[in-house]
C-alpha positions as CSV (number, residue, x, y, z in Angstrom):
1,M,111.8,140.7,109.6
2,Q,111.0,144.5,110.1
3,S,108.5,144.3,107.3
4,L,106.8,141.2,108.6
5,N,106.2,143.0,111.7
6,I,105.2,146.3,111.0
7,F,103.7,146.1,107.3
8,G,102.4,142.8,107.7
9,R,100.4,143.1,111.0
10,S,99.2,146.8,110.0
11,D,97.8,145.3,106.7
12,V,96.0,142.2,108.5
13,L,94.8,144.5,111.2
14,R,93.4,147.4,108.6
15,S,91.5,145.2,106.5
16,H,89.9,144.0,110.0
17,K,88.5,147.1,110.3
18,P,84.5,145.8,111.1
19,S,81.9,147.0,108.9
20,K,78.3,147.8,109.4
21,R,77.5,144.4,107.7
22,L,79.8,142.8,110.1
23,L,78.6,144.6,113.3
24,Q,75.0,143.6,112.2
25,R,75.9,140.4,112.6
26,A,76.7,140.5,116.2
27,I,79.3,137.7,117.0
28,C,82.8,138.7,114.7
29,S,84.5,135.2,116.3
30,E,81.8,133.4,114.0
31,N,82.9,135.3,110.7
32,A,85.1,133.1,108.4
33,E,86.8,136.4,107.4
34,Y,87.3,137.3,111.1
35,I,88.7,133.7,112.0
36,Y,91.0,134.1,108.6
37,R,92.5,137.3,109.8
38,K,93.1,136.1,113.4
39,K,94.9,133.1,111.5
40,E,97.3,135.5,109.3
41,L,98.2,137.2,112.5
42,R,99.3,133.8,114.1
43,E,101.2,133.3,111.1
44,I,103.0,136.4,110.9
45,D,103.9,136.5,114.6
46,R,105.2,133.0,114.8
47,R,107.6,134.1,111.2
48,V,108.6,137.3,113.8
49,R,109.5,134.6,116.7
50,Y,111.3,132.3,114.4
51,L,113.5,134.9,112.6
52,A,114.1,136.6,115.8
53,K,115.8,133.4,117.1
54,R,117.6,133.0,113.9
55,M,119.0,136.6,114.3
56,D,121.4,135.0,117.0
57,H,122.7,132.6,115.1
58,F,123.5,134.9,111.7
59,K,127.3,135.0,110.8
60,V,128.0,137.8,108.3
61,V,130.2,137.3,105.4
62,E,132.1,140.1,105.0
63,H,134.6,138.8,102.5
64,L,135.3,137.3,99.4
65,P,137.2,133.7,99.3
66,E,140.6,133.6,98.4
67,Q,140.0,130.7,95.7
68,R,137.7,132.7,93.2
69,D,137.6,129.7,91.3
70,T,136.1,127.3,93.6
71,V,131.8,127.1,94.9
72,F,131.4,128.4,98.5
73,F,128.4,129.9,100.2
74,G,127.1,132.9,98.7
75,A,128.6,132.0,95.0
76,W,127.1,132.9,91.6
77,V,127.1,129.6,90.0
78,T,126.4,129.4,86.3
79,L,125.8,125.8,85.0
80,V,125.8,124.1,81.3
81,D,123.5,120.8,81.0
82,E,123.9,118.4,78.3
83,E,122.0,120.2,75.6
84,D,124.0,123.7,75.9
85,N,121.1,125.2,78.2
86,E,122.9,127.3,80.6
87,I,121.3,128.0,84.1
88,E,122.4,130.2,87.0
89,Y,122.1,129.3,91.1
90,R,123.1,131.3,93.9
91,I,124.0,129.3,96.8
92,V,122.1,131.2,99.8
93,G,121.2,130.0,103.4
94,A,117.7,128.6,104.6
95,D,116.1,131.4,105.1
96,E,116.7,133.4,101.9
97,I,115.7,130.1,99.4
98,N,113.8,132.5,96.3
99,P,113.4,130.0,93.0
100,K,112.5,133.2,91.1
101,L,115.7,134.9,91.2
102,G,117.8,131.7,91.5
103,Y,118.7,131.3,95.1
104,I,119.2,128.0,96.2
105,S,119.8,126.4,99.7
106,V,123.0,125.3,100.9
107,D,121.1,122.7,102.0
108,A,119.7,121.6,98.7
109,P,121.2,118.3,97.3
110,L,122.4,120.3,93.7
111,S,124.1,123.0,96.4
112,K,125.6,120.1,98.0
113,K,127.3,118.6,95.0
114,L,128.5,122.0,93.6
115,L,130.3,123.2,96.9
116,K,134.1,122.9,97.0
117,R,134.2,122.0,93.2
118,Q,136.1,123.6,90.9
119,L,135.1,126.0,87.3
120,G,135.3,123.3,84.6
121,E,134.1,120.2,87.0
122,E,131.2,118.1,85.8
123,I,128.7,117.2,88.6
124,E,126.1,114.3,88.0
125,H,122.9,115.3,89.7
126,N,119.9,112.8,90.5
127,T,116.4,114.7,90.3
128,P,113.7,113.6,92.1
129,D,111.7,111.8,89.9
130,G,114.9,109.3,89.0
131,R,116.6,111.4,86.3
132,T,120.3,111.7,85.8
133,L,121.2,115.1,84.7
134,W,125.2,116.3,84.0
135,Y,126.5,119.6,84.6
136,E,129.4,121.4,84.0
137,I,130.6,124.7,86.0
138,L,130.7,127.3,83.5
139,A,131.0,130.4,85.9
140,I,131.7,130.9,89.4
141,R,131.4,134.5,90.5
142,Y,131.1,136.5,93.9
143,E,129.0,139.7,94.8
């Protein structure tokens, strides 16, 4: 949140320093770039307000679960499909999702099927396009 507030806003403001060309146009509010930058600032402010409200409800998990062979929030789960392809996901909060890093929301359908499952169990997952996939839980780890 701090980086959004400090870096995001300052980058937008810095990039909006009026040039001679803009000053010659006389009315900056009619300039498309000006309007775009104002919208960008509103989005940053909206995100900062949202995160500030959410901070009151955050709960820091400071200990590892006793049952390390069971999937809980924060777990790294390695799955293997029917074709022996391995994929690894980490179950995180809605504000932390990042598909590139393998972070999936605790509210995602796949996460809901994984929670409270144990090492070696198989799950059936229906994709949005109607396919049914089978996975086996190959590994569970906590960091």
